[in-house]
Short mmCIF file of the C-alpha atoms (twelve columns), coordinates in Angstrom:
data_MODEL
# 
_entry.id   MODEL 
# 
loop_
_atom_site.group_PDB 
_atom_site.id 
_atom_site.type_symbol 
_atom_site.label_atom_id 
_atom_site.label_alt_id 
_atom_site.label_comp_id 
_atom_site.label_asym_id 
_atom_site.label_seq_id 
_atom_site.Cartn_x 
_atom_site.Cartn_y 
_atom_site.Cartn_z 
_atom_site.pdbx_PDB_model_num 
ATOM 1   C CA . MET A 1   118.087 113.482 128.478 1 
ATOM 2   C CA . HIS A 2   115.521 113.205 125.578 1 
ATOM 3   C CA . SER A 3   116.872 112.504 122.236 1 
ATOM 4   C CA . PRO A 4   115.269 114.227 119.132 1 
ATOM 5   C CA . SER A 5   113.183 112.136 117.240 1 
ATOM 6   C CA . PRO A 6   114.531 111.116 113.637 1 
ATOM 7   C CA . PRO A 7   113.181 112.798 110.457 1 
ATOM 8   C CA . PRO A 8   110.265 111.334 109.139 1 
ATOM 9   C CA . VAL A 9   112.103 110.394 105.800 1 
ATOM 10  C CA . ASP A 10  115.717 109.088 105.635 1 
ATOM 11  C CA . TRP A 11  116.626 111.012 102.629 1 
ATOM 12  C CA . ALA A 12  120.401 109.886 102.696 1 
ATOM 13  C CA . ARG A 13  119.208 106.272 102.710 1 
ATOM 14  C CA . LEU A 14  116.834 106.873 99.755  1 
ATOM 15  C CA . LEU A 15  119.646 108.706 97.767  1 
ATOM 16  C CA . ASP A 16  122.002 105.750 98.611  1 
ATOM 17  C CA . ILE A 17  119.366 103.218 97.349  1 
ATOM 18  C CA . LEU A 18  119.014 105.361 94.164  1 
ATOM 19  C CA . ASP A 19  122.719 105.657 93.615  1 
ATOM 20  C CA . GLN A 20  122.743 109.512 94.598  1 
ATOM 21  C CA . ASP A 21  120.318 110.315 91.544  1 
ATOM 22  C CA . ARG A 22  118.567 113.310 93.226  1 
ATOM 23  C CA . ALA A 23  116.339 113.861 90.328  1 
ATOM 24  C CA . ALA A 24  114.974 110.246 90.679  1 
ATOM 25  C CA . ALA A 25  114.381 110.800 94.456  1 
ATOM 26  C CA . CYS A 26  112.521 113.961 93.725  1 
ATOM 27  C CA . GLU A 27  110.338 112.161 91.044  1 
ATOM 28  C CA . LEU A 28  109.714 109.418 93.474  1 
ATOM 29  C CA . ALA A 29  108.809 111.872 96.423  1 
ATOM 30  C CA . GLN A 30  106.321 113.706 94.027  1 
ATOM 31  C CA . VAL A 31  104.562 110.273 93.013  1 
ATOM 32  C CA . PHE A 32  104.452 109.216 96.668  1 
ATOM 33  C CA . ILE A 33  102.841 112.511 97.623  1 
ATOM 34  C CA . GLU A 34  100.341 112.332 94.856  1 
ATOM 35  C CA . MET A 35  99.526  108.648 95.492  1 
ATOM 36  C CA . GLY A 36  99.425  109.241 99.113  1 
ATOM 37  C CA . VAL A 37  96.954  112.045 99.313  1 
ATOM 38  C CA . GLN A 38  94.299  110.001 97.847  1 
ATOM 39  C CA . ALA A 39  95.276  106.756 99.592  1 
ATOM 40  C CA . VAL A 40  94.969  108.372 102.961 1 
ATOM 41  C CA . GLN A 41  91.669  110.064 101.903 1 
ATOM 42  C CA . GLU A 42  90.350  106.725 101.123 1 
ATOM 43  C CA . MET A 43  91.837  104.962 104.235 1 
ATOM 44  C CA . MET A 44  90.364  107.823 106.532 1 
ATOM 45  C CA . ALA A 45  86.959  107.318 104.853 1 
ATOM 46  C CA . ALA A 46  87.142  103.427 105.317 1 
ATOM 47  C CA . ALA A 47  88.222  103.783 108.940 1 
ATOM 48  C CA . GLU A 48  85.241  106.150 109.588 1 
ATOM 49  C CA . GLN A 49  82.780  103.727 107.925 1 
ATOM 50  C CA . GLN A 50  84.464  100.897 109.747 1 
ATOM 51  C CA . ASP A 51  85.335  99.271  106.556 1 
ATOM 52  C CA . CYS A 52  88.056  96.904  107.793 1 
ATOM 53  C CA . GLU A 53  88.696  95.393  104.311 1 
ATOM 54  C CA . THR A 54  89.097  98.739  102.564 1 
ATOM 55  C CA . ALA A 55  91.217  100.205 105.548 1 
ATOM 56  C CA . ALA A 56  93.446  97.255  105.561 1 
ATOM 57  C CA . LYS A 57  94.007  97.313  101.586 1 
ATOM 58  C CA . ARG A 58  94.866  101.120 101.884 1 
ATOM 59  C CA . ALA A 59  97.048  100.693 104.947 1 
ATOM 60  C CA . HIS A 60  98.889  98.005  102.911 1 
ATOM 61  C CA . LYS A 61  99.455  100.176 99.958  1 
ATOM 62  C CA . LEU A 62  100.790 103.117 102.253 1 
ATOM 63  C CA . LYS A 63  102.908 100.835 104.169 1 
ATOM 64  C CA . GLY A 64  104.760 99.564  100.905 1 
ATOM 65  C CA . ALA A 65  104.986 103.206 99.662  1 
ATOM 66  C CA . SER A 66  106.321 104.580 102.797 1 
ATOM 67  C CA . ALA A 67  108.886 101.757 103.217 1 
ATOM 68  C CA . SER A 68  110.048 102.451 99.588  1 
ATOM 69  C CA . ILE A 69  110.435 106.148 100.158 1 
ATOM 70  C CA . GLN A 70  112.317 105.434 103.458 1 
ATOM 71  C CA . ALA A 71  109.523 106.625 105.980 1 
ATOM 72  C CA . PRO A 72  109.903 104.140 108.591 1 
ATOM 73  C CA . ALA A 73  107.379 105.781 111.119 1 
ATOM 74  C CA . MET A 74  104.748 105.946 108.418 1 
ATOM 75  C CA . ALA A 75  105.370 102.470 107.452 1 
ATOM 76  C CA . ALA A 76  105.058 101.383 111.124 1 
ATOM 77  C CA . ALA A 77  101.821 103.177 111.683 1 
ATOM 78  C CA . SER A 78  100.353 101.890 108.426 1 
ATOM 79  C CA . SER A 79  101.323 98.365  109.483 1 
ATOM 80  C CA . ARG A 80  99.443  98.717  112.911 1 
ATOM 81  C CA . LEU A 81  96.509  100.006 111.042 1 
ATOM 82  C CA . GLU A 82  96.751  97.128  108.493 1 
ATOM 83  C CA . LEU A 83  96.795  94.447  111.394 1 
ATOM 84  C CA . ALA A 84  93.975  95.998  113.280 1 
ATOM 85  C CA . ALA A 85  91.769  96.113  110.247 1 
ATOM 86  C CA . ARG A 86  92.543  92.457  109.281 1 
ATOM 87  C CA . ASP A 87  91.670  91.527  112.894 1 
ATOM 88  C CA . GLY A 88  88.571  93.494  112.630 1 
ATOM 89  C CA . GLN A 89  89.279  95.665  115.482 1 
ATOM 90  C CA . THR A 90  86.918  98.483  114.326 1 
ATOM 91  C CA . GLU A 91  87.171  100.377 117.516 1 
ATOM 92  C CA . LEU A 92  90.881  101.176 116.763 1 
ATOM 93  C CA . LEU A 93  90.541  102.043 113.074 1 
ATOM 94  C CA . ALA A 94  89.824  105.908 113.450 1 
ATOM 95  C CA . GLY A 95  92.617  106.469 115.786 1 
ATOM 96  C CA . LEU A 96  95.106  104.395 113.812 1 
ATOM 97  C CA . ALA A 97  94.110  105.906 110.627 1 
ATOM 98  C CA . GLN A 98  94.906  109.313 112.205 1 
ATOM 99  C CA . ASP A 99  98.146  108.425 113.026 1 
ATOM 100 C CA . VAL A 100 98.874  107.293 109.514 1 
ATOM 101 C CA . LYS A 101 97.477  110.396 108.387 1 
ATOM 102 C CA . LEU A 102 99.850  112.530 110.646 1 
ATOM 103 C CA . GLU A 103 102.784 110.506 109.633 1 
ATOM 104 C CA . PHE A 104 101.859 110.995 105.906 1 
ATOM 105 C CA . GLU A 105 101.669 114.755 106.383 1 
ATOM 106 C CA . ARG A 106 105.144 114.726 108.270 1 
ATOM 107 C CA . ALA A 107 106.875 112.638 105.415 1 
ATOM 108 C CA . ALA A 108 105.072 114.706 103.047 1 
ATOM 109 C CA . GLU A 109 106.542 117.884 104.422 1 
ATOM 110 C CA . CYS A 110 110.067 116.488 104.850 1 
ATOM 111 C CA . LEU A 111 109.939 115.271 101.218 1 
ATOM 112 C CA . ARG A 112 108.936 118.741 99.887  1 
ATOM 113 C CA . ALA A 113 111.695 120.384 101.825 1 
ATOM 114 C CA . PHE A 114 114.200 117.828 100.577 1 
ATOM 115 C CA . ALA A 115 113.154 118.093 97.086  1 
ATOM 116 C CA . ALA A 116 112.967 121.989 96.764  1 
# 
């Protein structure tokens, strides 16, 4: 039997961390989405150009932001990209960046739904 995958964002955990302050959670979600759009675009461009230094920096930023917002799959994908970029594994950058982008899109969609 296949168990369903967990949601991209642990909203309950985020609310626990913020003492059940839904307004603060919604504000944090909005900031995450706005910051994430730009960071993901920069990360994708860096990966396409095989710019390991920039890809690692953007992946690190996204890893921290996704951990803060309680998006573990995105944090894990960002970590994989950061490590590959720091190791100079240019052949992996595009695929790993695409994984981060997809996890960001899943997290953003989830956050928009929770904040609605």
